[in-house]
DRENNUNU-487039 format. One record per residue (C-alpha): residue number from 1; x, y, z; residue in one letter; chain. Coordinates in pm, 1 decimal, padded with zeros to 6 digits, always signed. Each point is the difference from the previous one (the first is absolute). Example, Ala and Ser with C-alpha at 12.3 -4.5 7.8 and 13.67 -1.06 7.14 Angstrom:
REM residues 2
<node><n>1</n><east>+01230.0</east><north>-00450.0</north><up>+00780.0</up><res>a</res><chain>A</chain></node>
<node><n>2</n><east>+00137.0</east><north>+00344.0</north><up>-00066.0</up><res>s</res><chain>A</chain></node>
END
This chain:
REM residues 216
<node><n>1</n><east>+03990.0</east><north>-05279.7</north><up>-04131.6</up><res>t</res><chain>A</chain></node>
<node><n>2</n><east>+00080.6</east><north>+00299.9</north><up>+00232.6</up><res>r</res><chain>A</chain></node>
<node><n>3</n><east>-00255.0</east><north>+00326.2</north><up>-00082.7</up><res>m</res><chain>A</chain></node>
<node><n>4</n><east>+00181.2</east><north>+00250.0</north><up>-00204.2</up><res>s</res><chain>A</chain></node>
<node><n>5</n><east>-00044.5</east><north>+00418.0</north><up>-00078.3</up><res>a</res><chain>A</chain></node>
<node><n>6</n><east>-00235.0</east><north>+00110.0</north><up>-00314.1</up><res>g</res><chain>A</chain></node>
<node><n>7</n><east>+00144.4</east><north>+00172.7</north><up>-00279.5</up><res>e</res><chain>A</chain></node>
<node><n>8</n><east>-00143.7</east><north>+00335.4</north><up>+00175.6</up><res>d</res><chain>A</chain></node>
<node><n>9</n><east>+00082.6</east><north>-00066.3</north><up>+00337.1</up><res>d</res><chain>A</chain></node>
<node><n>10</n><east>+00353.2</east><north>+00211.2</north><up>+00027.6</up><res>h</res><chain>A</chain></node>
<node><n>11</n><east>-00183.3</east><north>+00340.9</north><up>-00206.8</up><res>a</res><chain>A</chain></node>
<node><n>12</n><east>-00271.2</east><north>+00017.5</north><up>+00259.8</up><res>a</res><chain>A</chain></node>
<node><n>13</n><east>+00320.1</east><north>-00069.2</north><up>+00294.4</up><res>v</res><chain>A</chain></node>
<node><n>14</n><east>+00128.0</east><north>+00315.9</north><up>-00133.9</up><res>a</res><chain>A</chain></node>
<node><n>15</n><east>-00304.3</east><north>+00185.0</north><up>+00022.6</up><res>i</res><chain>A</chain></node>
<node><n>16</n><east>-00120.1</east><north>-00073.4</north><up>+00310.2</up><res>a</res><chain>A</chain></node>
<node><n>17</n><east>+00343.4</east><north>+00111.9</north><up>+00181.8</up><res>c</res><chain>A</chain></node>
<node><n>18</n><east>+00009.7</east><north>+00318.2</north><up>-00298.3</up><res>e</res><chain>A</chain></node>
<node><n>19</n><east>-00356.0</east><north>+00038.4</north><up>+00231.4</up><res>l</res><chain>A</chain></node>
<node><n>20</n><east>+00142.0</east><north>-00080.3</north><up>+00347.3</up><res>a</res><chain>A</chain></node>
<node><n>21</n><east>+00285.7</east><north>+00176.2</north><up>-00023.2</up><res>r</res><chain>A</chain></node>
<node><n>22</n><east>-00199.4</east><north>+00301.2</north><up>-00087.2</up><res>a</res><chain>A</chain></node>
<node><n>23</n><east>-00233.3</east><north>-00004.5</north><up>+00276.3</up><res>s</res><chain>A</chain></node>
<node><n>24</n><east>+00235.0</east><north>-00079.0</north><up>+00276.5</up><res>g</res><chain>A</chain></node>
<node><n>25</n><east>-00155.6</east><north>-00343.2</north><up>+00000.1</up><res>g</res><chain>A</chain></node>
<node><n>26</n><east>+00055.6</east><north>-00352.2</north><up>-00011.3</up><res>e</res><chain>A</chain></node>
<node><n>27</n><east>+00021.2</east><north>-00317.3</north><up>-00300.8</up><res>a</res><chain>A</chain></node>
<node><n>28</n><east>-00121.3</east><north>-00267.5</north><up>+00127.4</up><res>v</res><chain>A</chain></node>
<node><n>29</n><east>+00036.3</east><north>-00330.1</north><up>-00194.7</up><res>g</res><chain>A</chain></node>
<node><n>30</n><east>-00265.3</east><north>-00299.6</north><up>-00023.2</up><res>v</res><chain>A</chain></node>
<node><n>31</n><east>+00082.4</east><north>-00318.5</north><up>-00124.6</up><res>t</res><chain>A</chain></node>
<node><n>32</n><east>-00146.9</east><north>-00328.0</north><up>-00026.3</up><res>c</res><chain>A</chain></node>
<node><n>33</n><east>+00110.7</east><north>-00319.9</north><up>+00019.2</up><res>g</res><chain>A</chain></node>
<node><n>34</n><east>+00352.7</east><north>-00183.7</north><up>-00054.2</up><res>n</res><chain>A</chain></node>
<node><n>35</n><east>+00083.2</east><north>+00407.4</north><up>-00155.1</up><res>s</res><chain>A</chain></node>
<node><n>36</n><east>+00323.0</east><north>+00133.6</north><up>+00092.3</up><res>d</res><chain>A</chain></node>
<node><n>37</n><east>-00124.9</east><north>+00366.8</north><up>+00211.5</up><res>p</res><chain>A</chain></node>
<node><n>38</n><east>+00437.1</east><north>+00050.5</north><up>-00058.4</up><res>s</res><chain>A</chain></node>
<node><n>39</n><east>-00187.0</east><north>+00036.5</north><up>-00385.4</up><res>w</res><chain>A</chain></node>
<node><n>40</n><east>-00165.1</east><north>+00342.1</north><up>+00135.7</up><res>a</res><chain>A</chain></node>
<node><n>41</n><east>+00187.4</east><north>+00049.1</north><up>+00309.1</up><res>l</res><chain>A</chain></node>
<node><n>42</n><east>+00381.3</east><north>-00008.0</north><up>-00259.1</up><res>a</res><chain>A</chain></node>
<node><n>43</n><east>-00263.9</east><north>+00269.3</north><up>-00192.5</up><res>r</res><chain>A</chain></node>
<node><n>44</n><east>-00038.8</east><north>+00308.0</north><up>+00259.5</up><res>g</res><chain>A</chain></node>
<node><n>45</n><east>-00270.2</east><north>-00106.1</north><up>+00218.0</up><res>v</res><chain>A</chain></node>
<node><n>46</n><east>+00034.4</east><north>+00056.6</north><up>+00348.1</up><res>a</res><chain>A</chain></node>
<node><n>47</n><east>-00138.4</east><north>-00329.9</north><up>+00132.5</up><res>r</res><chain>A</chain></node>
<node><n>48</n><east>-00231.8</east><north>-00294.2</north><up>-00120.4</up><res>a</res><chain>A</chain></node>
<node><n>49</n><east>-00330.5</east><north>-00177.3</north><up>+00110.0</up><res>v</res><chain>A</chain></node>
<node><n>50</n><east>+00082.4</east><north>-00375.4</north><up>-00147.9</up><res>s</res><chain>A</chain></node>
<node><n>51</n><east>-00309.9</east><north>-00192.8</north><up>+00037.2</up><res>v</res><chain>A</chain></node>
<node><n>52</n><east>+00133.9</east><north>-00395.0</north><up>-00024.2</up><res>t</res><chain>A</chain></node>
<node><n>53</n><east>-00243.4</east><north>-00231.8</north><up>-00058.5</up><res>d</res><chain>A</chain></node>
<node><n>54</n><east>-00184.8</east><north>+00209.5</north><up>-00312.8</up><res>a</res><chain>A</chain></node>
<node><n>55</n><east>-00009.5</east><north>-00243.0</north><up>-00278.7</up><res>p</res><chain>A</chain></node>
<node><n>56</n><east>+00023.4</east><north>+00157.2</north><up>-00327.5</up><res>p</res><chain>A</chain></node>
<node><n>57</n><east>-00350.1</east><north>-00076.5</north><up>-00107.0</up><res>v</res><chain>A</chain></node>
<node><n>58</n><east>-00167.2</east><north>+00069.7</north><up>-00312.2</up><res>d</res><chain>A</chain></node>
<node><n>59</n><east>-00334.7</east><north>+00199.2</north><up>+00186.5</up><res>d</res><chain>A</chain></node>
<node><n>60</n><east>+00095.7</east><north>+00338.5</north><up>-00066.1</up><res>e</res><chain>A</chain></node>
<node><n>61</n><east>-00230.1</east><north>+00116.4</north><up>+00295.1</up><res>v</res><chain>A</chain></node>
<node><n>62</n><east>+00144.4</east><north>-00280.6</north><up>+00222.7</up><res>a</res><chain>A</chain></node>
<node><n>63</n><east>+00301.4</east><north>+00187.4</north><up>-00071.4</up><res>t</res><chain>A</chain></node>
<node><n>64</n><east>-00114.9</east><north>+00403.1</north><up>+00039.6</up><res>a</res><chain>A</chain></node>
<node><n>65</n><east>-00135.1</east><north>-00216.7</north><up>+00341.5</up><res>t</res><chain>A</chain></node>
<node><n>66</n><east>+00356.8</east><north>-00069.6</north><up>+00143.5</up><res>v</res><chain>A</chain></node>
<node><n>67</n><east>+00158.0</east><north>+00324.7</north><up>-00114.7</up><res>l</res><chain>A</chain></node>
<node><n>68</n><east>-00257.0</east><north>+00216.6</north><up>+00150.2</up><res>a</res><chain>A</chain></node>
<node><n>69</n><east>+00029.3</east><north>-00249.0</north><up>+00304.9</up><res>a</res><chain>A</chain></node>
<node><n>70</n><east>+00378.3</east><north>+00118.7</north><up>+00031.4</up><res>a</res><chain>A</chain></node>
<node><n>71</n><east>-00052.1</east><north>+00413.8</north><up>-00100.2</up><res>a</res><chain>A</chain></node>
<node><n>72</n><east>-00238.1</east><north>-00019.7</north><up>+00319.4</up><res>r</res><chain>A</chain></node>
<node><n>73</n><east>+00290.8</east><north>-00058.7</north><up>+00202.1</up><res>t</res><chain>A</chain></node>
<node><n>74</n><east>+00199.6</east><north>+00330.4</north><up>-00129.7</up><res>v</res><chain>A</chain></node>
<node><n>75</n><east>-00114.8</east><north>+00234.7</north><up>+00239.7</up><res>p</res><chain>A</chain></node>
<node><n>76</n><east>-00103.8</east><north>+00390.7</north><up>-00177.7</up><res>d</res><chain>A</chain></node>
<node><n>77</n><east>+00021.7</east><north>-00270.6</north><up>-00326.7</up><res>a</res><chain>A</chain></node>
<node><n>78</n><east>-00144.2</east><north>+00246.9</north><up>-00257.1</up><res>d</res><chain>A</chain></node>
<node><n>79</n><east>+00201.3</east><north>-00058.2</north><up>-00314.9</up><res>v</res><chain>A</chain></node>
<node><n>80</n><east>-00022.0</east><north>-00359.2</north><up>-00132.6</up><res>l</res><chain>A</chain></node>
<node><n>81</n><east>+00183.9</east><north>+00012.1</north><up>-00339.6</up><res>v</res><chain>A</chain></node>
<node><n>82</n><east>-00006.8</east><north>-00359.5</north><up>-00206.9</up><res>i</res><chain>A</chain></node>
<node><n>83</n><east>+00196.9</east><north>-00139.4</north><up>-00335.7</up><res>g</res><chain>A</chain></node>
<node><n>84</n><east>-00352.4</east><north>+00064.7</north><up>-00291.5</up><res>d</res><chain>A</chain></node>
<node><n>85</n><east>+00102.8</east><north>-00407.2</north><up>-00063.2</up><res>a</res><chain>A</chain></node>
<node><n>86</n><east>-00123.5</east><north>-00100.0</north><up>-00343.0</up><res>e</res><chain>A</chain></node>
<node><n>87</n><east>-00049.7</east><north>-00370.5</north><up>+00210.2</up><res>e</res><chain>A</chain></node>
<node><n>88</n><east>-00182.3</east><north>+00127.6</north><up>+00219.7</up><res>h</res><chain>A</chain></node>
<node><n>89</n><east>-00180.8</east><north>+00319.0</north><up>-00079.9</up><res>p</res><chain>A</chain></node>
<node><n>90</n><east>-00278.5</east><north>-00060.7</north><up>+00220.0</up><res>g</res><chain>A</chain></node>
<node><n>91</n><east>+00178.4</east><north>+00042.0</north><up>+00338.1</up><res>v</res><chain>A</chain></node>
<node><n>92</n><east>+00036.0</east><north>+00385.3</north><up>+00006.0</up><res>a</res><chain>A</chain></node>
<node><n>93</n><east>-00347.4</east><north>+00014.4</north><up>-00029.0</up><res>a</res><chain>A</chain></node>
<node><n>94</n><east>-00107.1</east><north>-00204.3</north><up>+00220.3</up><res>a</res><chain>A</chain></node>
<node><n>95</n><east>+00232.5</east><north>+00121.7</north><up>+00299.9</up><res>l</res><chain>A</chain></node>
<node><n>96</n><east>-00088.5</east><north>+00336.6</north><up>-00026.6</up><res>a</res><chain>A</chain></node>
<node><n>97</n><east>-00415.6</east><north>-00144.9</north><up>-00019.6</up><res>a</res><chain>A</chain></node>
<node><n>98</n><east>+00113.4</east><north>-00241.2</north><up>+00340.5</up><res>l</res><chain>A</chain></node>
<node><n>99</n><east>+00104.5</east><north>+00378.0</north><up>+00178.7</up><res>l</res><chain>A</chain></node>
<node><n>100</n><east>-00257.0</east><north>+00201.4</north><up>-00101.2</up><res>g</res><chain>A</chain></node>
<node><n>101</n><east>+00281.4</east><north>+00242.9</north><up>-00221.3</up><res>w</res><chain>A</chain></node>
<node><n>102</n><east>+00004.1</east><north>+00210.0</north><up>-00373.9</up><res>p</res><chain>A</chain></node>
<node><n>103</n><east>+00232.7</east><north>-00176.8</north><up>-00235.8</up><res>v</res><chain>A</chain></node>
<node><n>104</n><east>+00257.9</east><north>+00093.8</north><up>-00255.2</up><res>v</res><chain>A</chain></node>
<node><n>105</n><east>+00059.6</east><north>-00237.5</north><up>-00260.9</up><res>l</res><chain>A</chain></node>
<node><n>106</n><east>+00228.4</east><north>-00051.9</north><up>-00289.7</up><res>g</res><chain>A</chain></node>
<node><n>107</n><east>+00249.6</east><north>+00217.5</north><up>+00214.6</up><res>v</res><chain>A</chain></node>
<node><n>108</n><east>+00382.5</east><north>+00103.6</north><up>-00208.6</up><res>s</res><chain>A</chain></node>
<node><n>109</n><east>+00121.1</east><north>+00332.1</north><up>+00285.1</up><res>t</res><chain>A</chain></node>
<node><n>110</n><east>-00153.6</east><north>+00109.9</north><up>+00325.6</up><res>a</res><chain>A</chain></node>
<node><n>111</n><east>+00141.5</east><north>+00273.9</north><up>+00185.6</up><res>v</res><chain>A</chain></node>
<node><n>112</n><east>-00104.3</east><north>+00183.2</north><up>+00314.4</up><res>a</res><chain>A</chain></node>
<node><n>113</n><east>-00161.7</east><north>+00380.6</north><up>-00128.6</up><res>g</res><chain>A</chain></node>
<node><n>114</n><east>-00102.4</east><north>+00275.9</north><up>+00258.8</up><res>p</res><chain>A</chain></node>
<node><n>115</n><east>-00409.8</east><north>-00170.4</north><up>-00071.9</up><res>d</res><chain>A</chain></node>
<node><n>116</n><east>+00070.7</east><north>-00374.3</north><up>+00061.5</up><res>g</res><chain>A</chain></node>
<node><n>117</n><east>+00206.0</east><north>-00225.0</north><up>-00216.4</up><res>i</res><chain>A</chain></node>
<node><n>118</n><east>-00018.5</east><north>+00062.8</north><up>-00458.3</up><res>e</res><chain>A</chain></node>
<node><n>119</n><east>+00060.6</east><north>-00263.7</north><up>-00149.9</up><res>a</res><chain>A</chain></node>
<node><n>120</n><east>-00010.5</east><north>-00060.9</north><up>-00344.8</up><res>v</res><chain>A</chain></node>
<node><n>121</n><east>-00125.2</east><north>-00305.4</north><up>-00219.5</up><res>r</res><chain>A</chain></node>
<node><n>122</n><east>+00007.7</east><north>-00032.9</north><up>-00350.2</up><res>r</res><chain>A</chain></node>
<node><n>123</n><east>-00372.8</east><north>-00135.2</north><up>-00192.4</up><res>a</res><chain>A</chain></node>
<node><n>124</n><east>+00142.4</east><north>-00078.5</north><up>-00350.0</up><res>g</res><chain>A</chain></node>
<node><n>125</n><east>+00130.4</east><north>+00294.5</north><up>-00139.8</up><res>e</res><chain>A</chain></node>
<node><n>126</n><east>-00187.0</east><north>+00263.8</north><up>+00253.2</up><res>v</res><chain>A</chain></node>
<node><n>127</n><east>+00247.4</east><north>+00098.1</north><up>+00337.4</up><res>e</res><chain>A</chain></node>
<node><n>128</n><east>-00278.8</east><north>+00004.4</north><up>+00248.7</up><res>e</res><chain>A</chain></node>
<node><n>129</n><east>+00125.2</east><north>+00206.5</north><up>+00364.8</up><res>v</res><chain>A</chain></node>
<node><n>130</n><east>-00191.4</east><north>-00071.5</north><up>+00334.3</up><res>f</res><chain>A</chain></node>
<node><n>131</n><east>+00058.0</east><north>+00161.0</north><up>+00310.1</up><res>t</res><chain>A</chain></node>
<node><n>132</n><east>-00145.8</east><north>-00207.7</north><up>+00294.2</up><res>v</res><chain>A</chain></node>
<node><n>133</n><east>+00012.7</east><north>+00034.0</north><up>+00380.0</up><res>t</res><chain>A</chain></node>
<node><n>134</n><east>+00131.1</east><north>-00314.2</north><up>+00178.0</up><res>a</res><chain>A</chain></node>
<node><n>135</n><east>-00155.2</east><north>-00201.2</north><up>+00121.1</up><res>p</res><chain>A</chain></node>
<node><n>136</n><east>+00007.9</east><north>-00173.5</north><up>-00344.8</up><res>v</res><chain>A</chain></node>
<node><n>137</n><east>+00144.0</east><north>-00310.6</north><up>-00143.7</up><res>v</res><chain>A</chain></node>
<node><n>138</n><east>+00207.6</east><north>+00074.6</north><up>-00264.0</up><res>l</res><chain>A</chain></node>
<node><n>139</n><east>+00122.1</east><north>-00344.4</north><up>-00273.6</up><res>a</res><chain>A</chain></node>
<node><n>140</n><east>+00259.9</east><north>+00138.7</north><up>-00237.2</up><res>v</res><chain>A</chain></node>
<node><n>141</n><east>+00152.6</east><north>-00175.1</north><up>-00259.9</up><res>r</res><chain>A</chain></node>
<node><n>142</n><east>+00272.8</east><north>+00039.4</north><up>-00135.1</up><res>a</res><chain>A</chain></node>
<node><n>143</n><east>+00161.4</east><north>+00145.5</north><up>-00334.2</up><res>d</res><chain>A</chain></node>
<node><n>144</n><east>+00287.6</east><north>-00205.9</north><up>-00018.3</up><res>g</res><chain>A</chain></node>
<node><n>145</n><east>+00264.9</east><north>-00239.1</north><up>+00181.0</up><res>a</res><chain>A</chain></node>
<node><n>146</n><east>+00155.4</east><north>+00114.6</north><up>+00295.9</up><res>e</res><chain>A</chain></node>
<node><n>147</n><east>+00342.3</east><north>+00165.7</north><up>-00045.9</up><res>t</res><chain>A</chain></node>
<node><n>148</n><east>+00196.3</east><north>-00027.7</north><up>+00315.8</up><res>r</res><chain>A</chain></node>
<node><n>149</n><east>-00106.1</east><north>-00264.5</north><up>+00177.8</up><res>p</res><chain>A</chain></node>
<node><n>150</n><east>+00168.9</east><north>-00105.9</north><up>+00357.1</up><res>p</res><chain>A</chain></node>
<node><n>151</n><east>+00377.2</east><north>-00141.7</north><up>+00027.2</up><res>g</res><chain>A</chain></node>
<node><n>152</n><east>+00113.5</east><north>-00191.1</north><up>+00251.8</up><res>m</res><chain>A</chain></node>
<node><n>153</n><east>+00068.5</east><north>+00225.0</north><up>+00281.0</up><res>k</res><chain>A</chain></node>
<node><n>154</n><east>-00352.7</east><north>+00117.0</north><up>-00021.4</up><res>e</res><chain>A</chain></node>
<node><n>155</n><east>-00163.3</east><north>-00318.5</north><up>+00027.9</up><res>m</res><chain>A</chain></node>
<node><n>156</n><east>+00186.5</east><north>-00123.2</north><up>+00296.9</up><res>l</res><chain>A</chain></node>
<node><n>157</n><east>-00040.0</east><north>+00301.3</north><up>+00177.0</up><res>t</res><chain>A</chain></node>
<node><n>158</n><east>-00389.6</east><north>-00045.0</north><up>-00073.3</up><res>a</res><chain>A</chain></node>
<node><n>159</n><east>+00014.1</east><north>-00285.5</north><up>+00170.4</up><res>r</res><chain>A</chain></node>
<node><n>160</n><east>+00063.4</east><north>+00147.8</north><up>+00293.9</up><res>k</res><chain>A</chain></node>
<node><n>161</n><east>-00284.4</east><north>+00256.9</north><up>-00027.6</up><res>r</res><chain>A</chain></node>
<node><n>162</n><east>-00327.6</east><north>-00077.4</north><up>+00197.8</up><res>p</res><chain>A</chain></node>
<node><n>163</n><east>-00263.6</east><north>-00262.3</north><up>-00090.5</up><res>v</res><chain>A</chain></node>
<node><n>164</n><east>-00298.0</east><north>-00014.4</north><up>+00162.9</up><res>d</res><chain>A</chain></node>
<node><n>165</n><east>-00109.6</east><north>-00384.3</north><up>-00044.7</up><res>k</res><chain>A</chain></node>
<node><n>166</n><east>-00359.2</east><north>-00116.0</north><up>-00015.5</up><res>r</res><chain>A</chain></node>
<node><n>167</n><east>-00216.4</east><north>-00285.7</north><up>-00071.5</up><res>t</res><chain>A</chain></node>
<node><n>168</n><east>-00412.5</east><north>-00008.2</north><up>-00143.8</up><res>l</res><chain>A</chain></node>
<node><n>169</n><east>-00118.5</east><north>-00116.0</north><up>+00321.0</up><res>a</res><chain>A</chain></node>
<node><n>170</n><east>+00197.4</east><north>+00307.9</north><up>+00218.5</up><res>e</res><chain>A</chain></node>
<node><n>171</n><east>-00155.6</east><north>+00286.8</north><up>-00317.0</up><res>l</res><chain>A</chain></node>
<node><n>172</n><east>-00348.8</east><north>-00176.8</north><up>+00057.2</up><res>g</res><chain>A</chain></node>
<node><n>173</n><east>+00037.9</east><north>-00141.9</north><up>-00372.8</up><res>v</res><chain>A</chain></node>
<node><n>174</n><east>-00211.9</east><north>-00318.1</north><up>-00086.3</up><res>a</res><chain>A</chain></node>
<node><n>175</n><east>+00059.5</east><north>-00082.0</north><up>-00413.3</up><res>l</res><chain>A</chain></node>
<node><n>176</n><east>-00276.6</east><north>-00122.5</north><up>-00217.9</up><res>p</res><chain>A</chain></node>
<node><n>177</n><east>+00045.7</east><north>-00330.5</north><up>-00058.9</up><res>a</res><chain>A</chain></node>
<node><n>178</n><east>+00189.0</east><north>-00085.8</north><up>-00358.5</up><res>a</res><chain>A</chain></node>
<node><n>179</n><east>-00329.7</east><north>-00003.5</north><up>-00248.2</up><res>p</res><chain>A</chain></node>
<node><n>180</n><east>-00000.7</east><north>-00369.5</north><up>-00160.3</up><res>a</res><chain>A</chain></node>
<node><n>181</n><east>-00014.2</east><north>-00056.5</north><up>-00371.1</up><res>e</res><chain>A</chain></node>
<node><n>182</n><east>-00223.1</east><north>-00283.0</north><up>-00128.0</up><res>l</res><chain>A</chain></node>
<node><n>183</n><east>+00065.3</east><north>-00049.7</north><up>-00352.5</up><res>g</res><chain>A</chain></node>
<node><n>184</n><east>+00133.3</east><north>+00277.5</north><up>-00281.1</up><res>t</res><chain>A</chain></node>
<node><n>185</n><east>-00167.8</east><north>-00083.8</north><up>-00397.2</up><res>r</res><chain>A</chain></node>
<node><n>186</n><east>-00027.2</east><north>+00202.3</north><up>-00335.7</up><res>l</res><chain>A</chain></node>
<node><n>187</n><east>-00260.4</east><north>+00133.3</north><up>-00065.0</up><res>p</res><chain>A</chain></node>
<node><n>188</n><east>-00205.2</east><north>-00093.5</north><up>-00274.1</up><res>d</res><chain>A</chain></node>
<node><n>189</n><east>+00040.7</east><north>+00243.2</north><up>-00337.3</up><res>r</res><chain>A</chain></node>
<node><n>190</n><east>+00066.1</east><north>-00113.5</north><up>-00368.7</up><res>k</res><chain>A</chain></node>
<node><n>191</n><east>+00283.9</east><north>+00005.8</north><up>-00186.7</up><res>g</res><chain>A</chain></node>
<node><n>192</n><east>+00047.8</east><north>+00353.8</north><up>-00179.4</up><res>a</res><chain>A</chain></node>
<node><n>193</n><east>-00181.4</east><north>+00097.1</north><up>-00335.8</up><res>q</res><chain>A</chain></node>
<node><n>194</n><east>+00146.5</east><north>+00173.4</north><up>-00257.2</up><res>m</res><chain>A</chain></node>
<node><n>195</n><east>-00168.3</east><north>+00175.2</north><up>-00260.2</up><res>f</res><chain>A</chain></node>
<node><n>196</n><east>+00164.6</east><north>+00084.7</north><up>-00321.1</up><res>e</res><chain>A</chain></node>
<node><n>197</n><east>-00122.7</east><north>+00236.1</north><up>-00344.0</up><res>g</res><chain>A</chain></node>
<node><n>198</n><east>+00017.2</east><north>+00376.7</north><up>+00004.1</up><res>d</res><chain>A</chain></node>
<node><n>199</n><east>-00137.6</east><north>+00204.9</north><up>+00329.0</up><res>p</res><chain>A</chain></node>
<node><n>200</n><east>-00440.7</east><north>-00007.4</north><up>-00125.4</up><res>q</res><chain>A</chain></node>
<node><n>201</n><east>+00048.6</east><north>-00413.0</north><up>-00059.9</up><res>q</res><chain>A</chain></node>
<node><n>202</n><east>+00203.0</east><north>+00042.8</north><up>+00359.8</up><res>a</res><chain>A</chain></node>
<node><n>203</n><east>-00210.4</east><north>+00119.8</north><up>+00164.2</up><res>a</res><chain>A</chain></node>
<node><n>204</n><east>-00328.8</east><north>-00127.2</north><up>-00154.9</up><res>q</res><chain>A</chain></node>
<node><n>205</n><east>+00135.5</east><north>-00415.5</north><up>+00113.2</up><res>a</res><chain>A</chain></node>
<node><n>206</n><east>+00099.2</east><north>+00162.0</north><up>+00301.0</up><res>l</res><chain>A</chain></node>
<node><n>207</n><east>-00469.9</east><north>+00132.3</north><up>+00053.1</up><res>v</res><chain>A</chain></node>
<node><n>208</n><east>-00069.1</east><north>-00356.5</north><up>-00120.9</up><res>a</res><chain>A</chain></node>
<node><n>209</n><east>+00208.7</east><north>-00217.8</north><up>+00252.9</up><res>a</res><chain>A</chain></node>
<node><n>210</n><east>-00057.8</east><north>+00223.2</north><up>+00232.8</up><res>l</res><chain>A</chain></node>
<node><n>211</n><east>-00340.8</east><north>-00056.5</north><up>-00036.6</up><res>r</res><chain>A</chain></node>
<node><n>212</n><east>+00042.8</east><north>-00406.7</north><up>-00061.0</up><res>a</res><chain>A</chain></node>
<node><n>213</n><east>+00131.6</east><north>-00006.3</north><up>+00357.3</up><res>d</res><chain>A</chain></node>
<node><n>214</n><east>-00319.0</east><north>+00213.9</north><up>+00135.1</up><res>g</res><chain>A</chain></node>
<node><n>215</n><east>+00240.6</east><north>+00342.9</north><up>+00051.0</up><res>v</res><chain>A</chain></node>
<node><n>216</n><east>-00163.1</east><north>+00216.6</north><up>-00237.6</up><res>a</res><chain>A</chain></node>
END
């Protein structure tokens, strides 16, 4: 099965490219395994680093270890933008810890400002604004689906752009063995018990049941 981009990756690439333009830098994409580097190249990154033999794993620290090693191959990289995927929410924080950088999670927008990067994220009904300086990891959430995906022309052009292919051995990464599953079972529990009557009677019945079970 081919590894594919996450639901937030298009937003992360867009922010990375905008920050690179504003700073006069270069946006570099990182892909793993058999994922297609042209996905990011067609969306504006200048070049890509592909860790060709990185397998899809559920261990978020292992994934972050691969990404951190790939990021270290980019000279002077100081801002790392990653999709804040719901399926793997711990990758961004683990990646920042491995790099020794601060991290801002749940970013919806980020632009270059006079004092650093102005990042915005929403926490419920509250909009939080941060000003952060590099180096930093920005974990981006998408507020919606991609509105203007690249067409065939952009995809064909992207396939001609440079891709730096690396292996785990070349990066010095040794992934831990996958955990062994020894078995599963449902926890021991009693069925649900309903208490009828008015609230006072139901409360008394509940307390009596808890005492009978040794809880109260």
